[in-house]
N, C-alpha and C positions, 0 to 999 in steps of 0.2 A: 785790476783789483776787484774783488768780489763786492757786490753791493751789500753793505752791512744792514740795510733796511729791506732787503729783498723778501725776508720772511713775511713782513707786513703787506707788501704789495701782492705776494702770492695769496695771502689770506683774503685780501679785498677781492682779488680776481675769483677766488673760490666762492666767496659770498655771492658775487654777481652771477656766476654760472649756476648757482642754486636758486636764483630768483630772489635773493635778498639784497636790500639796498640800505640797510642800517645795522649798526652793531653798537655794543656798549664797551667801555673801557674794560670792564670786568671780564667780558668774553675774551678779550685779547690777553689779559693777565692769566686767565685759566688755560689758554691755549699754548702760550709760550713761556719758557723759563728765562724771562728777561726782567731786568729791573724796571721799576716805574719810570725812572729817568730815561732809560733807553727807549721804552715804548713811547713815551711822550715826545721824544725827539723824532722818532720815526713818524708819528702822527703829525707832528708839526711840519715835517718835510712834505707829506702828502697834502696837507692843508695849503701850503705855499704853491703846490702844483695844481691846486683846485681839484684834486681827486677825491678829497673828503671834506666835509664841513661839520663843525661842532654846533649842534642844535641846542642842546641842554647839557649841563654839566655831566660829563662822562658818556654822553650819547652822540654818536656820529652817524652821518649819512654818507653814502657813496655817490659821488657825482659822476654820472655816465657821460661819455664824450658829447652826446647830443645836447646836454644841458650845461656843459662846462662854460660856455660863453655867458650864461645867466648866473653861474656860480651856485645854483641851487636846484634840487629836485622839486617837482610838484609835491605838495604835502600829502596828497592822496597816496603816494607811493611809499610813505613811511609812517603815516599816522597810526596805523595799527601797532607797529613795532614801538613807536614812541609811547603810546598809552599803556602798552604792556610793560615797558621799561618803568613807567611811572606808577604802575600797579593801580590804574584807575579805570573804572568803567566809563564808557563814552559813546557818543555818536556824533557824526558830522551833521550839522544842522543849519538853519537859517538860509541865507542866500546860497550857500554852497550846496545844501540839500536841494533847494529849489532849482538850481542849475542842472542837476541830474534829471529833473523832470521837464527841462526845457522852459523854465519859468523865471530865470534870474534876470532876464531882460538885458543884462550886460554882465561881463565877467567880474565876479567879486574880487576886490583888492585884498580882502582879509579872509583867511581861512578860519571858519567858526566851528569850534568844538564845544559840545555840551558835555559837562562832566559833573562829578559830585564834589562835595566839600572834603577836605579843606581846599581853599582856593589855590590856583596855580598862577604864577606870573605869566603874563602874555609874552610871546616871543616876537621880537622885532629886530631882525639882523640880516644882513647880506641879502636884502630884497625879499626876505621871508617874513610874513606877518601872520601869526596864529593867535587868535583870541580864545581864551577859555571862559565859557559862561557856565555859571553854577546853577544846578537844579538839585532839589532834594532827592527826587526819584522820578522814574518814568515807567510806563507800561512796556515790558519787553516785547510784547506782540506788535508794538507800533514802530519797531526798528527793523529796517530792511538790510540784508546782506548784499552789498553792491560789489560786483566784480571789477577789480582794477588790475593793472599789470603785475602787481606783486601779490595778488591773492584777493582777499575780501576785506571790506571796511564796513563799519556800522553807519548807516545813514537813516535819518528820520523819514518815516513814510510821508506821503503827500499830506495826509490828514494832520499828523503831528507837526509837520513843517508849517502848515497854515496857522495852527494855534501858537506855535513858538514865535512866528513872525510878529504876531500881535503882542505876545508877552514881552519880547525883547525889541520892541519897536524903535527904541532909541539907538540900539546897537546897529540896526540895519539902515538907519537914516531917516526915521520918522514915518508917520502914517501915510504920507503920499507914496513913499517907496513901497511900504507894506501893501497898500491897495493895488499898486501897479503890478506887483508880483502875484498877488492873489487873483487878479483878473485872468492871468494865464494859468495859474496853478489849479484853480477851481475846476477846470475842464477835466482833470484827471483824478479828482477827489471822489471817492465812493461814499454814498450816503450811509450805508450800514457801518462802514469803518469809522466814519466821522462821528457817528453816534456813540459807538463803542469807546473810542479814544477820548471824546469830550466828557463822557460820564466819569472817566477816571482822572481827568486832568485836575491838577491841584487847585488852580485858581479859577473859581466860578466867574470872576470878573472878566477873565480872558475870553471865556465862552460867550459872555454877553457882548463884548466888544466885537468879536469875530462875527457873531450873528448880525449885529447892527451893520457892520460894513458889508456883509454879503447881501443883506436885504435892501438897505437904504442907499448904498453907494454903488454896488455892483448889480443889484436887481436880480439876484439869484434866489428865487422863492423856494425851490426844492431843497437846497442845502440849508437855507435859513430856517425853514420849517422843521427840518430834522434837528437842528441845534436847539430850537425852542422847545421841542419835545423833551430834550435832556434837562432844560432848565425847569420845566414844570414839576420835576421830582425834587427840586432843590429850593432852599431859601435864597433869594437874591434881592439886592437892594439897589436903589439909584446910585449910579457911579458916573464919573466923568469919562468921556472918550479918551482924552489925554490927561493922565494924572497931573495934578498940580497942587502946590501947598495950600493956596487960598481957594476955597470953594466959592462959586458964585452965590449970590443972595438966594436965588431960586434953584432948586434941584428938580423942578418939574421937567419931565423928559418928553412926554407926548408920544412915546413909542413903547412897544411891548417889551423891549430889552431893558428898559429903565436906564438908558444911556443918554447922558447930556452931551449933545454935540458941541463941545467947546472948541473945536478946531475944524476948519474948512478943509475938505479933502479934494485934491485934484490928482488924477492919475496921469501918467506919462504916455498912455496908450491912446 
């Protein structure tokens, strides 16, 4: 008896041969004259065989044989298609970006994507964890096109990654983790690029905190001096290193960054 779902298996194989590992339900609808019920039954059959996985409503990824035991593809293989499907600008950031520069210290358990409003629900299913972090805007020149098996993905540069790690410190596990990653990441940061990106970064407080960490915790005078030159052209005020609701009685900082060191930093290196 002929396989009634063969058309969809052929479609999936064709996608793989063309270097694509993701597709939408609408693509299948456009391709085949089948009812929605028939298509969904065919997709359900492939899901049971762990040949495809549903990532987001109407968005599927193709699970290749080498990843079938894990039941999921690495996010880097489909993130560009996913964000195109969601019609959202994006870049891969935080610890995942740092890992591309050899500075994650350990393999991140969550895949971090920076994107714009409106907010997106995080994905946590079948061993896949994707967090969507919101930012109003970013400098396009601070995004790097990184080659992966399926093409190219957007990744934050070393300099933007450093600033974002400080900005989203809670997401990545606190300032100890941030500083540990910065210890390795700073070796590949270029002074001129850091100045350029810091001047355009929305939150001046993030530049202050990064400068403080580079100078007083990591002892990098070259990078910290470059950051301070950016601050000299801006108005900035005393802030806490780690934001908290109740400010201490005294906001005397004792450093040029005007940062109150209200948390003790210990790196893992």
